[in-house]
N, C-alpha and C positions, 0 to 999 in steps of 0.2 A: 589403392583401396584400403580403407581402415580395417583392422582385424575383425571388428564386430559387425561389419556390414556384410552380411551374407547375400543381400540382394542389392545390386549396385543401382545407382541413381538412374543410370541409362535404361535399365529395365522398367522403370516406373514412368519416365518422362519422354521416352523415345517416340517417334512418329508411329512406329508399330504398336506400341503400348497404347497410344492415344486412339488408334483405330480400333483396337480390341476393346478398350473401355467404352468407346462410343457404341460399337456394335453390341456389346453386352448390355449397355444401358437401354438401347432400343429393344433388344430381345426380351429383356426383363419386364418391359411393359406389358408383355403378352401373358403374364402369369395369372392375373385376375380374370381376364376374358377367357382364358382356357379353362380355369376353374369353374366359371359360370357355365361355359359350353359342356363340360363334363357333367355338371349337375343337371343340365337341361337334356342333353342328347345322350348321355351315357358315355362310358369310357370306350371310345373308339380308338384304334391304334394311332391314328394321326393326332388326336387330341392328347393322348398319353405322351407321344413324343414331343409335341409342342410344349406340354407342361414340364417335361424333363429338361428340354433345352432352355426354357425360361428359368427353371430353378437353377441350372448350372450358371447361366448368365447372371442371375442375381448374385449368386455366390462370388463369381469373379468380380463383378463391379463392387460389391461390398468390401471384399478383402483389399482390392486395389485402392479404393478411395480411402479406407480407413488408414492403410499404410502411408498413402500420400499425405493425408491430414496429420498424422503423428510425426512423420519424418521431414517433410518438405514444405508444408504449407507455412508461409511467412506473414499471414495475416494476424490481426490482433488476437490476443488470447481469448477475449470474450467471444469472438467470431468462431474460433476453433472449438470452444466449448459448446457453443450453439450448434455448429454443424455436427459435432460428435453426438450430441443428444438426438438431433434430427435423424442422423444415420442409424442410431441404435433403436429409437422407438417409432420412427415413421417407416412404414413398409417400403416405400420407394424413395427414401431420403438419400440414398447413395446415388440414384439417378439424378436427383436435383443437384447434388453436390458436384456430380461429374460435369453437368452442363453450366452450372452457375459459377463454380469456383475452379475446378481442375482445368477446364478448357481455356479459362482466362488467366491462369496463374502466370507469373513472370518466368518461373522455371520451365514450364512447358513451351511457352513462346520463345524463350531464348534457345531452347533445344531445337525447335523448329527452324528458327533463323539460322542457327549454326548448320543445320543439315541443308537448308536451301543455299547457303553460301558456298558450301563444298560442291553442290551439284552444278 
């Protein structure tokens, strides 16, 4: 591991990380329906918990996908700039990036193939 890498590549592209990011992406989709439900029905304990879980999931997916984009994405520079702007300005841009780019990236697929080969 290089001295300046505090987070190893395996923590970003491992199968566990992939599952966490996909689960976070799905859970972050509930942020807007829960906000609408709180506005309509009032702040019930269930809706508050759903909103909190959605916010935490959104934070996880945003940080993880930004880190992957900056450190490990090997696509063209203009695509990286596009996705960076989408993730910064679009509310669910990180979810789109997770399903469109991260899941299909060579780094993630090679890590999964390496794990399947060991098993």
